[in-house]
C-alpha positions as CSV (number, residue, x, y, z in Angstrom):
1,M,-6.3,-173.5,52.2
2,K,-7.3,-175.4,49.2
3,I,-6.0,-178.5,47.5
4,R,-6.0,-179.1,44.0
5,A,-3.8,-180.4,40.9
6,N,-0.9,-178.8,40.2
7,K,-0.6,-176.8,36.8
8,E,2.3,-176.8,34.5
9,T,3.1,-173.2,35.2
10,E,3.6,-174.0,38.5
11,I,6.8,-176.4,38.6
12,D,9.1,-173.7,38.6
13,Q,7.8,-172.8,41.8
14,L,7.3,-176.6,43.0
15,V,10.8,-177.1,42.4
16,G,11.8,-174.0,44.4
17,I,9.8,-175.5,47.3
18,W,11.4,-178.5,47.1
19,Y,15.0,-177.1,46.8
20,E,14.8,-174.7,50.1
21,G,12.9,-177.3,52.2
22,S,15.6,-180.0,51.1
23,L,18.1,-177.8,52.2
24,T,16.4,-176.7,55.7
25,A,15.8,-180.5,56.7
26,H,18.7,-182.5,55.0
27,D,21.2,-179.4,56.3
28,F,23.5,-182.9,57.0
29,I,23.7,-183.2,53.5
30,D,26.2,-181.1,51.1
31,K,24.0,-178.5,49.3
32,S,25.5,-179.4,46.1
33,Y,23.3,-182.7,46.0
34,W,20.2,-180.8,46.0
35,E,21.8,-178.6,43.3
36,T,22.0,-181.1,41.0
37,H,18.9,-182.5,41.1
38,R,16.9,-179.7,40.4
39,Q,16.5,-180.0,36.8
40,E,15.6,-183.7,37.3
41,M,12.8,-182.4,39.4
42,K,11.4,-179.9,37.1
43,E,12.0,-182.0,33.8
44,K,11.4,-186.0,35.1
45,Y,10.1,-186.1,38.9
46,I,7.6,-183.7,39.5
47,P,5.8,-184.5,35.5
48,M,5.6,-188.4,35.9
49,S,4.2,-187.6,39.7
50,E,0.4,-187.0,40.4
51,T,1.2,-184.1,42.2
52,Y,-1.4,-181.7,44.2
53,V,-0.8,-178.2,45.5
54,A,-2.2,-176.5,48.4
55,S,-3.0,-172.9,47.9
56,V,-4.1,-170.2,49.6
57,G,-5.5,-167.3,47.4
58,Q,-3.2,-167.2,44.7
59,D,-0.1,-168.8,47.0
60,V,1.0,-172.2,46.7
61,V,2.6,-172.5,49.7
62,G,3.0,-176.9,49.4
63,F,2.7,-179.8,47.5
64,V,2.5,-183.3,47.6
65,S,4.0,-186.0,44.8
66,M,2.7,-189.7,44.4
67,L,3.8,-192.2,42.3
68,D,0.8,-195.2,42.5
69,H,0.9,-195.6,46.4
70,Y,4.6,-194.3,46.7
71,L,4.8,-190.9,48.4
72,A,7.8,-189.5,46.5
73,A,7.6,-185.5,47.8
74,L,5.9,-183.9,50.6
75,F,7.3,-179.7,50.8
76,V,5.4,-177.0,52.6
77,D,7.5,-173.7,51.8
78,V,9.7,-173.1,54.6
79,K,7.9,-169.4,55.5
80,H,4.7,-172.0,56.2
81,Q,5.9,-174.4,58.1
82,G,4.2,-175.8,61.0
83,E,0.8,-173.9,59.9
84,G,-1.0,-177.5,59.1
85,Y,-0.7,-177.5,55.5
86,G,2.1,-180.7,55.4
87,K,-1.1,-182.6,57.7
88,G,-3.5,-181.0,55.2
89,L,-1.6,-182.4,51.7
90,L,-1.0,-186.0,53.7
91,D,-5.1,-186.0,55.0
92,F,-6.0,-185.2,51.2
93,I,-3.8,-188.2,49.9
94,K,-4.6,-190.6,52.8
95,G,-8.2,-190.3,51.5
96,Q,-7.2,-191.5,48.3
97,K,-5.3,-194.5,48.9
98,E,-5.2,-197.7,50.8
99,S,-2.1,-197.7,51.6
100,I,1.6,-195.3,51.1
101,E,5.0,-196.0,51.6
102,L,7.5,-193.2,51.5
103,K,11.3,-193.4,52.1
104,V,12.8,-190.2,54.8
105,Y,16.3,-189.5,56.5
106,K,16.5,-191.1,59.7
107,K,18.7,-187.6,60.7
108,N,15.3,-185.9,59.8
109,S,14.0,-186.2,62.6
110,K,11.2,-183.5,62.5
111,A,9.7,-185.5,59.4
112,V,10.1,-188.8,61.1
113,G,8.2,-187.3,64.2
114,F,5.5,-186.2,61.8
115,Y,5.0,-189.4,59.8
116,L,4.6,-191.2,62.7
117,K,2.3,-189.0,64.5
118,N,0.4,-189.5,61.4
119,G,-0.3,-192.9,61.7
120,F,2.7,-194.1,59.5
121,A,5.3,-196.9,61.2
122,I,8.8,-197.8,60.1
123,K,8.8,-200.9,58.2
124,E,13.0,-201.0,57.7
125,E,16.1,-199.6,57.9
126,S,18.5,-199.0,54.9
127,V,21.5,-196.7,53.4
128,D,20.4,-194.5,50.7
129,E,23.2,-194.9,48.1
130,Q,23.4,-191.7,46.4
131,T,24.1,-190.1,50.4
132,S,25.1,-193.0,52.3
133,E,22.6,-191.9,54.8
134,V,20.4,-194.2,56.6
135,E,16.9,-193.6,55.7
136,F,13.6,-195.6,57.0
137,L,11.0,-197.0,55.0
138,M,7.8,-195.9,56.5
139,E,3.9,-197.7,55.6
140,W,0.7,-196.0,56.7
141,K,-2.3,-198.2,56.1
142,K,-6.0,-197.3,56.0
143,G,-8.4,-198.8,58.9
């Protein structure tokens, strides 16, 4: 696996990974919510983020997007989940930051467990206004 900055030509592929991953991980949220956010991901969120991709050969298998110290997105292609790419991307970002914060839905127990296992702690619990779902604010600090 190689981790590198994303290329503009890969944005559609990243949005596809984000969309499929969102549907799989957040089956408790209506599909239309994710559908309505696809264009924003493509035109706003990914371009304004510091985004890195994990690639194997020519294939992009996942990506991570950061806004300063906020982990805005960490997604691995559903066909490649459980193969260590998510941890690789997370470790890559942890090597560049002193602290990282992120939000994750409480019902996404797989992701909550992943972040807890990788040194994050739950800082607070709130309700996401857009989805009315409970989410955790999680934090990791170096050292």
